[in-house]
ZAVORO-629566 format. One record per residue: residue in three letters; x, y, z of N, C-alpha, C in turn; residue number from 1. Coordinates in nm, 4 decimals, decimal comma, padded with zeros to 6 digits. Atoms other than C-alpha are relative to their C-alpha. Example, Ala and Ser with C-alpha at 12.3 -4.5 7.8 and 13.67 -1.06 7.14 Angstrom:
// ZAVORO-629566
residu|npx|npy|npz|capx|capy|capz|cpx|cpy|cpz|num
ALA|00,0890|-00,1190|00,0000|01,2300|-00,4500|00,7800|00,0900|00,1200|00,0000|1
SER|-00,0820|-00,1190|-00,0060|01,3670|-00,1060|00,7140|-00,0770|00,1090|00,0730|2
//
This chain:
// ZAVORO-629566
residu|npx|npy|npz|capx|capy|capz|cpx|cpy|cpz|num
MET|00,1053|00,0522|00,0154|-05,6835|12,0446|-05,0061|-00,0496|-00,0582|00,1255|1
VAL|00,0567|00,0435|-00,1343|-05,9021|11,9380|-04,7057|-00,0057|-00,1743|-00,0119|2
LYS|-00,0035|00,1454|-00,0205|-05,8590|11,5740|-04,5912|-00,0680|-00,0348|00,0963|3
ILE|00,1008|00,0461|-00,0954|-06,1579|11,3896|-04,4335|00,0285|-00,1249|00,0323|4
LEU|00,0171|00,1766|-00,0506|-06,1306|11,0425|-04,2424|-00,1241|-00,0365|00,0398|5
GLY|00,1447|00,0786|-00,0139|-06,4607|10,8500|-04,2380|00,0367|-00,1355|00,1011|6
ILE|00,0054|00,1059|-00,1013|-06,4719|10,5981|-03,9547|-00,1302|-00,0934|00,0014|7
ALA|00,1142|00,0606|-00,0191|-06,7192|10,3228|-03,9993|-00,0204|-00,1162|00,1186|8
GLY|-00,0105|00,0735|-00,1109|-06,7619|10,1706|-03,6675|-00,1030|-00,1241|00,0127|9
SER|00,1046|00,1323|00,0029|-07,0641|09,9292|-03,7230|00,0594|-00,1260|-00,0264|10
PRO|-00,0177|00,1416|00,0565|-07,0243|09,5521|-03,7386|-00,1096|-00,0885|-00,0841|11
ARG|00,0916|00,0376|00,1206|-07,3164|09,5443|-03,9465|00,0201|00,0527|-00,1269|12
GLN|-00,0284|-00,0689|00,1123|-07,2429|09,5841|-04,2746|-00,1458|00,0575|-00,0932|13
ASN|00,0946|-00,0868|00,0518|-07,4736|09,8525|-04,4565|-00,1228|00,0120|00,0952|14
GLY|00,0960|-00,0309|-00,1174|-07,6316|09,9133|-04,1394|-00,0302|00,1694|-00,0216|15
ASN|00,0427|-00,1313|00,0282|-07,7738|10,2646|-04,0642|00,1184|00,0956|00,0276|16
THR|-00,0913|-00,0748|00,0090|-07,4730|10,4293|-03,9543|00,1172|-00,0110|-00,1197|17
SER|-00,0886|00,0351|00,1219|-07,2653|10,2920|-04,2469|-00,0835|00,0944|-00,1184|18
LEU|00,0628|-00,0753|00,1106|-07,5454|10,4411|-04,4836|00,0544|00,1379|00,0128|19
LEU|-00,0183|-00,1178|-00,0307|-07,5211|10,7753|-04,2938|00,1098|00,0577|-00,0598|20
LEU|-00,1372|-00,0267|00,0260|-07,1561|10,7746|-04,3196|00,0371|00,0126|-00,1481|21
GLU|-00,0003|00,0066|00,1456|-07,1722|10,7059|-04,7179|-00,0404|00,1462|-00,0510|22
GLU|00,0467|-00,1194|00,0568|-07,3758|11,0191|-04,7556|00,0779|00,1071|00,0407|23
ALA|-00,0927|-00,1278|-00,0674|-07,1628|11,2361|-04,5287|00,1228|00,0085|-00,0912|24
LEU|-00,1393|-00,0097|00,1099|-06,8575|11,1406|-04,7678|-00,0255|00,0045|-00,1089|25
LYS|00,0221|-00,0425|00,1304|-07,0443|11,1818|-05,0790|-00,0105|00,1722|00,0098|26
GLY|-00,0047|-00,1295|00,0020|-07,1155|11,5360|-04,9443|00,1406|00,1008|00,0075|27
ALA|-00,1452|-00,0523|-00,0113|-06,7381|11,5869|-04,8399|00,0749|-00,0061|-00,1219|28
ARG|-00,0915|00,0087|00,1434|-06,6131|11,4780|-05,1763|-00,0740|00,1170|-00,0970|29
ALA|00,0569|-00,0773|00,0624|-06,8630|11,6995|-05,3457|00,0344|00,1257|00,0325|30
ALA|-00,0717|-00,1527|-00,0208|-06,7244|12,0091|-05,1529|00,1390|00,0161|-00,0311|31
GLY|-00,1356|-00,0337|00,0725|-06,3784|11,9481|-05,2944|00,1260|-00,0917|00,1034|32
ALA|-00,0959|00,0680|-00,0689|-06,2149|11,7102|-05,0220|00,0313|-00,1499|-00,0403|33
THR|-00,0807|00,1512|00,0304|-06,0072|11,4016|-05,0359|-00,0256|-00,0634|00,0963|34
VAL|00,0811|00,0807|-00,0970|-06,1630|11,1015|-04,8369|00,0838|-00,0924|00,0077|35
ASN|-00,0413|00,1358|-00,0203|-06,0171|10,8029|-04,6701|-00,1170|-00,0510|00,0935|36
LYS|00,0955|00,0550|-00,0699|-06,2256|10,5472|-04,5260|00,0268|-00,1052|00,1108|37
ILE|-00,0512|00,1357|-00,0813|-06,1788|10,2905|-04,2233|-00,1348|-00,0794|00,0445|38
VAL|00,0915|00,0955|-00,0215|-06,4101|10,0024|-04,1817|00,0748|-00,0670|00,1380|39
VAL|-00,0510|00,0515|-00,0870|-06,3474|09,9351|-03,8353|00,0330|-00,1648|00,0383|40
CYS|00,0383|00,1472|-00,0266|-06,4588|09,5605|-03,8359|00,1175|-00,0694|-00,0916|41
ASN|-00,0968|00,0600|00,1046|-06,2247|09,4964|-04,1583|00,1800|00,0137|00,0660|42
ARG|-00,1283|-00,0090|-00,0338|-05,9312|09,5832|-03,9525|00,0536|-00,0584|00,1291|43
GLU|-00,0572|00,0611|-00,1074|-05,7106|09,3861|-03,6842|00,0196|00,1032|00,1066|44
ILE|-00,0085|-00,1036|-00,0734|-05,7745|09,6325|-03,3945|-00,0024|-00,0663|00,1683|45
ASN|-00,0098|00,0249|-00,1285|-05,6940|09,4812|-03,0559|-00,0108|00,0857|00,1132|46
PRO|00,0125|-00,0820|-00,1006|-05,8222|09,6074|-02,7227|00,0928|00,0237|00,0763|47
CYS|-00,1189|-00,0240|-00,0726|-05,6100|09,8192|-02,5082|00,0220|-00,0798|00,1159|48
LEU|-00,0289|00,0729|-00,1131|-05,4318|09,6063|-02,2393|00,0221|00,0549|00,1292|49
GLY|-00,0305|-00,0847|-00,1311|-05,3958|09,8952|-01,9986|00,1253|-00,0545|00,0895|50
CYS|-00,1342|00,0641|-00,0698|-05,0333|09,7752|-01,9461|00,0934|00,1509|00,0436|51
GLY|-00,0727|-00,1163|-00,0288|-04,8957|10,1436|-01,9338|00,1160|00,0147|-00,0584|52
TRP|-00,0859|-00,0380|00,0802|-04,6460|10,1062|-02,1713|00,0425|00,1404|-00,0734|53
CYS|00,0004|-00,1150|00,0657|-04,7408|10,4108|-02,3613|00,0144|00,1431|00,0902|54
ARG|-00,0483|-00,1369|-00,0789|-04,6915|10,6549|-02,0674|00,1306|00,0074|00,0015|55
ARG|-00,1659|-00,0389|00,0377|-04,3068|10,5983|-02,1103|00,0610|00,0323|-00,1375|56
SER|-00,0533|00,0019|00,1199|-04,2788|10,5520|-02,4624|-00,0787|00,1041|-00,1066|57
GLY|00,0851|-00,0796|00,0930|-04,5847|10,7270|-02,6303|-00,0276|-00,0645|-00,1174|58
ALA|00,0353|00,0992|00,0620|-04,6220|10,4205|-02,8180|-00,0579|-00,1328|00,0340|59
CYS|00,0673|00,1158|-00,0582|-04,8590|10,1304|-02,8119|00,1151|-00,1446|-00,0215|60
GLN|-00,0977|00,0839|00,0373|-04,6535|09,7910|-02,8031|-00,0683|-00,1044|-00,0760|61
GLN|00,0549|00,0673|00,0757|-04,9156|09,6171|-02,9563|-00,0025|00,0132|-00,1585|62
GLU|-00,0053|-00,0329|00,1533|-04,8778|09,5663|-03,3411|-00,1125|-00,0600|-00,0783|63
ASP|00,1437|00,0267|00,0326|-05,2041|09,5653|-03,5137|-00,0098|00,1516|-00,1097|64
ALA|00,0337|-00,1077|00,1286|-05,3729|09,7930|-03,7906|00,0059|00,1251|00,0826|65
MET|-00,0111|-00,1249|-00,0256|-05,3542|10,0872|-03,5438|00,0914|00,1036|-00,0184|66
GLU|-00,1279|-00,0665|00,0509|-05,0246|10,2207|-03,6202|-00,0436|00,1089|-00,1314|67
LYS|00,0343|-00,0652|00,1005|-05,1683|10,3149|-03,9641|-00,1117|00,1318|00,0194|68
ILE|00,1321|-00,0792|-00,0489|-05,4958|10,4477|-03,8023|00,0457|00,1190|00,0681|69
TYR|-00,0606|-00,1046|-00,0690|-05,3015|10,6734|-03,5992|00,0530|00,1321|-00,1100|70
GLY|-00,0292|-00,1085|00,0932|-05,1595|10,8485|-03,8853|-00,0835|00,0662|-00,0633|71
LEU|00,1211|-00,0727|00,0572|-05,4788|10,9260|-04,0512|-00,0929|00,0656|00,1108|72
THR|00,0567|-00,0727|-00,1171|-05,6514|11,0329|-03,7018|00,0635|00,1147|00,0320|73
LEU|-00,0692|-00,1196|-00,0341|-05,3900|11,2659|-03,6671|00,0326|00,1126|-00,0794|74
SER|-00,0393|-00,0793|00,0845|-05,3237|11,4111|-03,9866|-00,1139|00,0663|-00,0780|75
SER|00,1465|-00,0471|00,0855|-05,7040|11,4491|-04,1356|-00,0343|00,1221|00,0530|76
HIS|00,0482|-00,1147|-00,0228|-05,8236|11,7911|-04,1310|-00,1475|-00,0273|00,0702|77
GLY|00,1102|00,0202|-00,0500|-06,1712|11,6335|-04,0562|-00,0256|-00,1480|00,0451|78
ILE|00,0395|00,1628|-00,0190|-06,3152|11,3249|-03,8776|-00,1504|-00,0254|00,0356|79
ILE|00,1188|00,0633|00,0009|-06,6298|11,1462|-03,9543|-00,0297|-00,1106|00,0537|80
LEU|00,0322|00,1352|-00,0746|-06,7239|10,8878|-03,6920|-00,1636|-00,0298|00,0133|81
ALA|00,1278|00,0937|00,0137|-07,0099|10,6744|-03,7714|-00,0271|-00,1188|00,0978|82
ALA|-00,0098|00,1252|-00,0722|-07,0965|10,4295|-03,4941|-00,1363|00,0031|00,0785|83
PRO|00,1217|-00,0185|-00,0820|-07,4289|10,3122|-03,3455|00,0049|-00,0288|00,1828|84
VAL|-00,0024|00,0035|-00,0951|-07,5200|10,2792|-03,0017|-00,0593|-00,1100|00,0747|85
TYR|00,0370|00,1223|-00,0393|-07,5306|09,9706|-02,7980|00,0101|00,0205|00,1561|86
PHE|00,0133|00,0076|-00,1661|-07,6315|09,9456|-02,4041|00,0617|00,1302|00,0274|87
ASN|-00,0285|-00,1678|-00,0135|-07,6213|10,3516|-02,4275|00,1344|00,0438|00,0086|88
SER|-00,1309|-00,0445|00,0397|-07,2715|10,3646|-02,5310|00,0516|-00,0424|-00,1165|89
LEU|-00,0198|00,0081|00,1308|-07,0595|10,3462|-02,8492|00,0135|-00,1685|-00,0046|90
ASN|-00,0460|00,1193|00,0249|-07,0297|09,9743|-02,9852|00,1608|-00,0349|00,0207|91
ALA|-00,1078|00,0483|-00,0181|-06,7474|09,7624|-02,8987|00,1151|00,0157|-00,0684|92
GLN|-00,1369|-00,0142|00,0881|-06,5463|09,7626|-03,1936|00,0572|00,1650|-00,0029|93
THR|-00,0427|-00,1210|-00,0040|-06,5500|10,1418|-03,2098|00,0571|00,0444|00,1107|94
LYS|-00,0495|-00,0390|-00,1269|-06,4969|10,1843|-02,8454|00,1652|-00,0358|00,0090|95
ALA|-00,1334|00,0489|00,0234|-06,1588|09,9548|-02,9058|00,0860|00,1007|-00,0760|96
LEU|-00,0808|-00,1209|00,0848|-06,0525|10,2172|-03,1622|00,0556|00,1126|00,0778|97
ILE|00,0073|-00,1099|-00,0909|-06,0980|10,4968|-02,9194|00,0887|-00,0342|00,1061|98
ASP|-00,1059|00,0214|-00,1291|-05,9216|10,3062|-02,6179|00,1354|00,0032|-00,0507|99
ARG|-00,1166|00,0109|00,0679|-05,6342|10,2362|-02,8322|00,0828|00,1178|-00,0474|100
HIS|-00,0769|-00,1212|00,0141|-05,5580|10,6108|-02,8880|00,0476|00,0631|00,1786|101
GLN|-00,0293|-00,0010|-00,1249|-05,4551|10,5891|-02,5077|00,1637|00,0494|-00,0164|102
CYS|-00,1446|-00,0365|00,0455|-05,0806|10,6350|-02,6523|00,0130|00,1189|-00,0134|103
ILE|00,0243|-00,1347|00,0674|-05,1995|10,9343|-02,8388|00,0111|00,0970|00,1666|104
TRP|00,0592|-00,0581|-00,1325|-05,3382|11,0479|-02,4777|00,1778|00,0273|00,0725|105
ALA|-00,1255|-00,0348|-00,0686|-04,9624|10,9927|-02,3141|00,0670|00,1007|-00,0828|106
ARG|-00,0629|-00,0963|00,0799|-04,7945|11,1847|-02,6055|-00,0207|00,1253|00,0462|107
LYS|00,0424|-00,1577|-00,0176|-05,0015|11,4952|-02,5407|00,0051|00,0316|00,1178|108
GLU|00,0126|-00,0385|-00,1267|-05,0576|11,4909|-02,1651|00,1291|-00,0297|00,0828|109
ILE|-00,1170|00,0313|-00,0863|-04,7625|11,3183|-02,0156|00,1343|00,0524|-00,0659|110
LEU|-00,1369|-00,0134|00,0421|-04,4841|11,3433|-02,2738|-00,0152|00,1584|-00,0371|111
LYS|00,0175|-00,1307|00,0436|-04,6028|11,7043|-02,3720|00,0615|00,0315|-00,1475|112
GLU|-00,0261|00,0015|00,1289|-04,5697|11,6304|-02,7431|-00,1216|00,0904|-00,0890|113
GLU|00,0688|-00,0585|00,0733|-04,7199|11,8233|-03,0099|-00,0822|-00,0974|-00,0759|114
ILE|00,0340|00,1331|00,0709|-04,9489|11,5449|-03,1968|-00,0792|00,0392|-00,1091|115
THR|00,0626|-00,0387|00,1360|-05,1171|11,7591|-03,4712|00,0806|00,1180|-00,0383|116
ASP|-00,0552|-00,1105|00,0326|-04,9969|12,0150|-03,6720|-00,0318|00,1427|00,0285|117
PRO|00,0433|-00,1507|-00,0480|-05,0005|12,3591|-03,5073|-00,0282|00,1189|-00,1126|118
ASP|00,0368|-00,0823|00,0836|-05,0412|12,5329|-03,8355|-00,1273|-00,0420|-00,0421|119
THR|00,1230|00,0594|00,0444|-05,3599|12,3460|-03,9097|-00,0897|-00,0307|00,1028|120
ARG|00,0886|00,0556|-00,1177|-05,4812|12,2647|-03,5823|-00,1501|00,0775|00,0579|121
HIS|00,1031|-00,1075|-00,0157|-05,7259|12,5714|-03,5443|-00,1347|-00,0540|-00,0784|122
ALA|00,0841|00,0317|00,1294|-05,9201|12,3998|-03,8576|-00,0723|-00,1198|00,0335|123
ARG|00,0737|00,1440|-00,0010|-05,9661|12,0518|-03,7231|-00,1661|00,0013|00,0527|124
ARG|00,1305|-00,0046|-00,0364|-06,3334|11,9657|-03,7019|-00,0534|-00,1587|-00,0417|125
GLY|00,0333|00,1485|00,0186|-06,5368|11,6346|-03,6688|-00,1498|00,0192|00,0119|126
LEU|00,1662|00,0474|00,0213|-06,8949|11,4923|-03,7383|-00,0325|-00,1135|00,0761|127
PHE|00,0397|00,1404|-00,0412|-07,0743|11,2290|-03,5115|-00,1261|-00,0487|-00,0681|128
LEU|00,1145|00,0495|00,0539|-07,3194|11,0180|-03,6588|-00,0531|-00,1331|00,0542|129
SER|00,0465|00,1379|-00,0646|-07,5135|10,7714|-03,4934|-00,1480|-00,0408|00,0131|130
THR|00,1352|00,0666|00,0400|-07,8416|10,5676|-03,4749|-00,0017|-00,1032|00,1618|131
ALA|00,0168|00,0733|-00,0995|-07,9915|10,3830|-03,1638|-00,1350|-00,0765|-00,0522|132
GLY|00,1391|00,0370|00,0330|-08,2788|10,1273|-03,1557|-00,1112|00,0298|00,1232|133
ALA|00,0664|-00,0075|-00,0982|-08,4036|10,2372|-02,8406|-00,1010|00,1347|-00,0130|134
ASP|00,0981|-00,1238|00,0091|-08,7124|10,4896|-02,8166|00,0163|00,0872|00,0864|135
ASP|-00,0249|-00,0648|-00,1126|-08,5430|10,7326|-02,6113|00,1160|00,0758|-00,0781|136
PRO|-00,1237|-00,0738|00,0174|-08,3286|11,0218|-02,7187|00,1167|00,0152|00,0752|137
HIS|-00,1059|-00,0436|-00,1042|-08,1076|11,0424|-02,4179|00,0564|-00,1627|-00,0233|138
ALA|-00,0794|00,1084|-00,0060|-07,9878|10,6746|-02,5223|00,1404|00,0347|-00,0967|139
PHE|-00,1403|-00,0440|00,0602|-07,6734|10,8873|-02,7044|00,0593|00,0691|00,1191|140
ASP|-00,0706|-00,0566|-00,1104|-07,5698|11,0200|-02,3789|00,1222|-00,0393|00,0402|141
GLY|-00,1452|00,0328|-00,0070|-07,2972|10,8018|-02,3037|00,0712|-00,0126|-00,1142|142
ALA|-00,0800|-00,0076|00,1470|-07,1843|10,7704|-02,6533|00,0443|00,1418|-00,0176|143
ILE|-00,0634|-00,1238|00,0069|-07,1515|11,1476|-02,6622|00,1218|00,0421|00,0556|144
LYS|-00,1261|-00,0466|-00,0585|-06,9311|11,1738|-02,3753|00,1337|-00,0653|-00,0134|145
VAL|-00,0983|00,0561|00,0337|-06,6915|10,9338|-02,5183|00,0759|00,0517|-00,1363|146
VAL|-00,0495|-00,0788|00,1350|-06,6769|11,1267|-02,8673|00,0409|00,1103|00,0594|147
ASP|-00,0386|-00,1119|-00,0496|-06,6447|11,4244|-02,6627|00,1629|-00,0040|00,0200|148
SER|-00,1598|00,0185|-00,0297|-06,3225|11,3006|-02,5120|00,1048|-00,0377|-00,1131|149
PHE|-00,0815|00,0479|00,1306|-06,1944|11,1457|-02,8311|00,0361|00,1110|-00,1147|150
PHE|-00,0319|-00,1221|00,0787|-06,2442|11,4528|-03,0434|00,0863|00,0890|00,0728|151
ARG|-00,0615|-00,0840|-00,0708|-06,1078|11,6692|-02,7639|00,1610|-00,0360|-00,0060|152
LEU|-00,1272|00,0728|-00,0009|-05,7832|11,4300|-02,7552|00,0563|00,0183|-00,1337|153
LEU|-00,0612|00,0103|00,1501|-05,7462|11,4711|-03,1484|00,0064|00,1572|-00,0132|154
ASP|-00,0187|-00,1143|00,0024|-05,7375|11,8570|-03,1081|-00,1379|00,0289|-00,1037|155
ILE|00,1416|-00,0383|00,0815|-06,1065|11,8785|-03,2557|-00,0757|00,0694|00,1155|156
GLU|00,0647|-00,0617|-00,1073|-06,2649|12,1358|-03,0281|-00,1544|00,0168|-00,0506|157
TYR|00,1301|-00,0020|00,0375|-06,5679|12,1546|-03,2388|-00,0422|-00,0871|-00,1062|158
TYR|00,0549|00,1157|00,1078|-06,7971|11,8986|-03,4086|-00,1566|00,0133|00,0066|159
HIS|00,1477|-00,0133|00,0196|-07,1476|11,8628|-03,5165|-00,0218|-00,1354|00,0088|160
ARG|00,0452|00,1508|-00,0188|-07,3631|11,5423|-03,4654|-00,1480|00,0051|-00,0312|161
LEU|00,1286|00,0349|00,0321|-07,6458|11,3829|-03,6020|-00,0211|-00,1411|00,0578|162
LEU|00,0226|00,0893|-00,0519|-07,8251|11,1422|-03,4031|-00,1424|-00,0274|00,0318|163
PHE|00,1187|00,0610|00,0235|-08,1184|10,9078|-03,4736|-00,0715|-00,1130|00,0583|164
PHE|00,0914|00,1191|-00,0322|-08,3411|10,6896|-03,2622|-00,0846|-00,0504|-00,0419|165
ARG|00,1122|00,0877|00,0755|-08,6046|10,4399|-03,3354|00,0569|-00,0820|-00,1142|166
MET|-00,0263|00,0488|00,1199|-08,3728|10,2777|-03,5876|00,0703|-00,1436|00,0183|167
GLY|-00,1063|00,1597|-00,0262|-08,3149|09,9126|-03,4844|-00,0105|-00,0635|-00,0950|168
GLU|-00,0065|00,0734|00,1264|-08,4194|09,7631|-03,8185|00,1510|00,0435|-00,0809|169
ARG|-00,0952|-00,0359|00,0745|-08,1382|09,7571|-04,0651|-00,0639|00,0575|-00,1303|170
GLY|00,0502|-00,0896|00,0835|-08,1913|10,0348|-04,3194|-00,1041|00,1109|00,0351|171
ALA|00,1335|-00,0525|-00,0368|-08,4497|10,1978|-04,1282|00,0415|00,1435|-00,0228|172
VAL|-00,0487|-00,1358|00,0233|-08,2598|10,5204|-04,1572|-00,0283|00,0684|-00,1465|173
ARG|00,0440|-00,0386|00,1331|-08,3585|10,5477|-04,5157|-00,1465|00,0439|-00,0115|174
ASN|00,1178|-00,0433|-00,0225|-08,7008|10,5894|-04,4301|-00,0070|00,1199|00,0988|175
HIS|00,0101|-00,1354|-00,0497|-08,6394|10,8738|-04,2214|-00,0306|00,1126|-00,0896|176
PRO|00,0016|-00,0990|00,1030|-08,7496|11,1922|-04,3933|00,0954|00,0979|-00,0253|177
THR|-00,1249|-00,1096|00,0478|-08,4445|11,4074|-04,3680|00,1207|-00,0757|00,0377|178
ALA|-00,1283|00,0630|-00,0371|-08,1676|11,1641|-04,2361|00,1131|00,0166|-00,1231|179
MET|-00,0668|00,0097|00,1110|-07,9992|11,1067|-04,5562|00,0740|00,1124|-00,0608|180
ARG|-00,0210|-00,1035|00,0313|-08,0065|11,4349|-04,6733|00,0938|00,0930|00,0831|181
ASP|-00,0617|-00,0845|-00,1133|-07,9035|11,5876|-04,3313|00,1523|-00,0411|-00,0351|182
ALA|-00,1311|00,0660|00,0188|-07,5941|11,3408|-04,3539|00,0605|00,0849|-00,1109|183
TYR|-00,0667|-00,0653|00,1234|-07,4905|11,4634|-04,6988|00,0174|00,1423|00,0095|184
SER|-00,0152|-00,1095|-00,0305|-07,5433|11,8101|-04,6150|00,0918|00,0381|00,1406|185
ALA|-00,0881|00,0080|-00,1053|-07,3325|11,7666|-04,2928|00,1425|00,0149|-00,0447|186
GLY|-00,1131|00,0036|00,0545|-07,0539|11,6532|-04,4827|00,0627|00,0927|-00,0837|187
GLU|-00,0269|-00,1455|00,0556|-07,0354|11,9245|-04,7097|00,0219|00,1255|00,0762|188
GLN|-00,0217|-00,1213|-00,0705|-07,0541|12,1842|-04,4613|00,1031|-00,0301|00,1076|189
LEU|-00,1187|00,0111|-00,0740|-06,7990|12,0058|-04,2375|00,1522|00,0625|-00,0819|190
VAL|-00,1237|-00,0575|00,0840|-06,5698|12,0641|-04,5480|00,0304|00,1392|-00,0312|191
ALA|00,0188|-00,1334|-00,0197|-06,6816|12,3923|-04,5715|00,0777|00,1066|00,0808|192
GLU|-00,0155|-00,0771|-00,1359|-06,6184|12,5124|-04,2366|00,1366|-00,0153|00,0048|193
ILE|-00,1510|00,0402|-00,0112|-06,2579|12,3409|-04,2546|00,0976|00,0813|-00,0922|194
SER|-00,0796|-00,1074|00,0942|-06,1623|12,5482|-04,5624|-00,0165|00,1187|-00,0011|195
ARG|-00,0188|-00,1316|-00,0404|-06,2820|12,8596|-04,4323|00,0840|00,0539|00,1075|196
SER|-00,1162|-00,0192|-00,1018|-06,0616|12,8084|-04,1229|00,1416|00,0027|-00,0547|197
LEU|-00,1332|00,0128|00,0313|-05,7703|12,7201|-04,3525|00,0383|00,1152|-00,0799|198
GLY|-00,0245|-00,1173|00,1036|-05,8209|13,0332|-04,5788|00,0167|-00,0534|-00,1451|199
ASP|00,0130|00,0586|00,1359|-05,8852|12,7833|-04,8726|-00,1453|00,0301|-00,0642|200
THR|00,1055|-00,0440|00,0853|-06,1391|12,9183|-05,1085|-00,0678|-00,0920|-00,0884|201
ARG|00,0180|00,1017|00,1262|-06,1355|12,5962|-05,3199|-00,1793|-00,0643|-00,0105|202
SER|00,1294|00,0695|-00,0091|-06,4656|12,4653|-05,1758|-00,1032|00,0920|-00,0465|203
//
């Protein structure tokens, strides 16, 4: 069974990226996946302290919700990250979750540990959903660099993205002619691609 993790990064309840994520997760379920969802702002996630503790131990010394989140980001076959763009990068709450994966970086790059299952690593895939209020498609450039690094750390070499600008108002994405349908389809396609890579024809 394909396991998908949805990460809702927006601080705005029922905001544009949250709506896109729900559609993508519906598509993933329809394709036969099991789905977990994290609402970042409902979790206690402290910012990275830059203390260097993880470089020696491979673990973070802070005790909060991240320990369970690491288990999900490392074990899921697919990750759907949905987060808005603030000041040309990811919003602070989502960035904190990503920054706290520094300990995973330490395990992988310094301690040379395998962080994901080598038998299914080749099938790991991602989807990035984002909206921006700016009237500028380049508003996503900074966020894309962060997501590239995050997914690469998690052994996700291939991912798809859906980016919608001019979306400053809550719920504006519903008025886009294709956005909701595109998100649903992307969720379906994510699971189908993972299933093919795993040799699983159930989807």
